[in-house]
C-alpha positions in Angstrom: 24.1 -52.5 -137.1 27.5 -50.5 -135.4 29.3 -51.4 -132.8 32.4 -50.0 -131.3 34.0 -53.0 -129.2 36.9 -52.4 -126.6 38.4 -55.0 -124.8 38.5 -54.0 -120.9 40.0 -55.1 -117.6 36.8 -53.9 -116.4 34.0 -51.9 -117.2 30.9 -50.3 -115.5 27.8 -48.0 -116.3 25.8 -46.2 -114.2 22.4 -44.1 -114.2 21.9 -41.3 -111.8 24.8 -42.9 -109.4 22.8 -46.3 -109.4 24.9 -49.3 -111.5 23.0 -51.1 -114.2 25.9 -53.0 -115.3 29.6 -54.1 -114.6 32.1 -56.2 -115.6 35.5 -57.6 -115.1 37.7 -58.9 -118.0 36.1 -58.8 -121.6 34.3 -56.5 -123.7 32.8 -53.1 -123.7 30.4 -52.8 -126.7 28.6 -49.6 -127.6 26.0 -50.7 -130.1 23.7 -48.7 -132.6 20.8 -50.0 -134.3 20.7 -48.2 -138.2 17.6 -47.4 -140.6 16.8 -50.9 -142.0 18.6 -53.0 -139.5 16.7 -56.1 -138.4 16.8 -58.9 -136.2 19.1 -60.7 -138.8 21.6 -57.8 -138.4 21.6 -58.0 -134.3 22.0 -61.8 -134.7 24.7 -61.4 -137.1 26.5 -58.8 -135.2 26.3 -60.9 -131.8 27.9 -63.9 -133.7 30.8 -61.6 -134.9 31.8 -60.2 -131.6 31.1 -63.5 -129.6 33.9 -64.7 -132.0 35.9 -61.8 -132.3 39.6 -62.8 -131.6 41.1 -59.8 -130.2 42.2 -61.6 -126.5 46.1 -62.6 -126.4 46.8 -66.6 -126.5 49.5 -68.0 -124.9 52.2 -66.6 -127.5 50.7 -63.1 -126.9 48.8 -63.1 -130.2 45.4 -61.9 -130.4 43.8 -65.3 -131.3 41.1 -65.7 -128.4 37.5 -65.0 -128.2 35.2 -64.3 -125.4 33.7 -67.4 -126.1 37.4 -68.9 -125.6 38.1 -66.8 -122.6 34.8 -67.0 -120.6 35.0 -63.2 -120.2 31.8 -61.3 -120.4 30.3 -58.1 -122.3 28.8 -55.2 -121.0 26.6 -53.8 -124.0 25.2 -50.0 -124.0 23.1 -48.3 -126.5 24.8 -45.7 -128.5 22.7 -43.6 -131.1 25.4 -41.4 -131.7 27.6 -43.9 -133.4 25.2 -43.1 -136.3 26.4 -39.4 -136.5 27.0 -37.8 -140.0 29.1 -34.8 -140.0 29.5 -34.4 -143.6 27.5 -31.0 -143.4 28.9 -28.7 -141.0 30.0 -29.3 -137.5 26.6 -30.3 -135.6 26.6 -34.2 -135.9 23.4 -35.7 -137.3 21.8 -38.8 -136.1 18.9 -39.3 -139.2 20.7 -42.6 -140.1 19.6 -44.0 -136.6 16.9 -46.1 -136.4 13.8 -44.8 -134.8 14.0 -45.3 -130.8 11.6 -48.1 -130.2 13.1 -50.0 -132.9 16.6 -49.0 -131.4 15.9 -50.5 -128.0 14.3 -53.5 -129.8 17.2 -54.0 -131.9 19.8 -53.4 -129.1 17.9 -55.7 -126.4 17.9 -58.6 -129.3 21.6 -58.2 -129.8 22.2 -58.5 -126.0 19.9 -61.5 -125.9 21.5 -63.4 -128.6 24.8 -62.6 -127.1 23.5 -64.2 -124.6 22.5 -67.1 -126.4 26.1 -67.8 -127.6 27.1 -68.5 -124.1 28.3 -64.9 -122.9 27.5 -63.4 -119.5 26.0 -60.1 -120.6 25.4 -56.9 -118.7 23.7 -53.6 -119.8 23.2 -50.2 -119.8 19.8 -48.2 -119.7 18.3 -47.3 -123.2 17.6 -43.9 -123.7 19.2 -42.7 -120.4 22.0 -40.5 -119.6 24.7 -42.8 -118.4 28.0 -42.8 -116.9 30.3 -45.2 -118.7 34.0 -45.9 -117.1 36.3 -48.9 -118.3 39.8 -49.8 -118.6 40.9 -50.3 -122.0 43.5 -53.0 -122.3 45.8 -52.7 -124.4 44.4 -50.5 -126.0 42.3 -52.4 -128.1 39.3 -51.0 -130.1 37.4 -52.0 -133.0 34.7 -50.6 -135.2 32.1 -53.1 -136.4 29.3 -52.6 -139.2 27.0 -55.2 -140.5 26.4 -52.9 -143.9 30.3 -53.2 -144.9 
């Protein structure tokens, strides 16, 4: 699975003008299940994200995780993280998991984060979403369970 993680002061997602998820300080997580991914990858990614030490400690060093800070996560499905631009200018997305499997693993990832003790809000799988956030730092981290 792939994820783009951003440390945020706040973030929200809306679908057709209706809010589906909103958080204060925490992590905005765009996530994509790839071909061949399963529950093990979703669980490993959730463990990694919950423990990712990208929040400042008392000395100003990135040394604290969501578990340490009590921050929340806004998890949004983002199949375009599977984009392949190696042949031309139009990206291909065939490396993404099929939609039904992608949705199942996206929801499993969110559930596993909740099981870690993280407050989780979500977008709506497959919907045309508007995402707004205030990236703090800015801090943006790319994670991929494949390597």
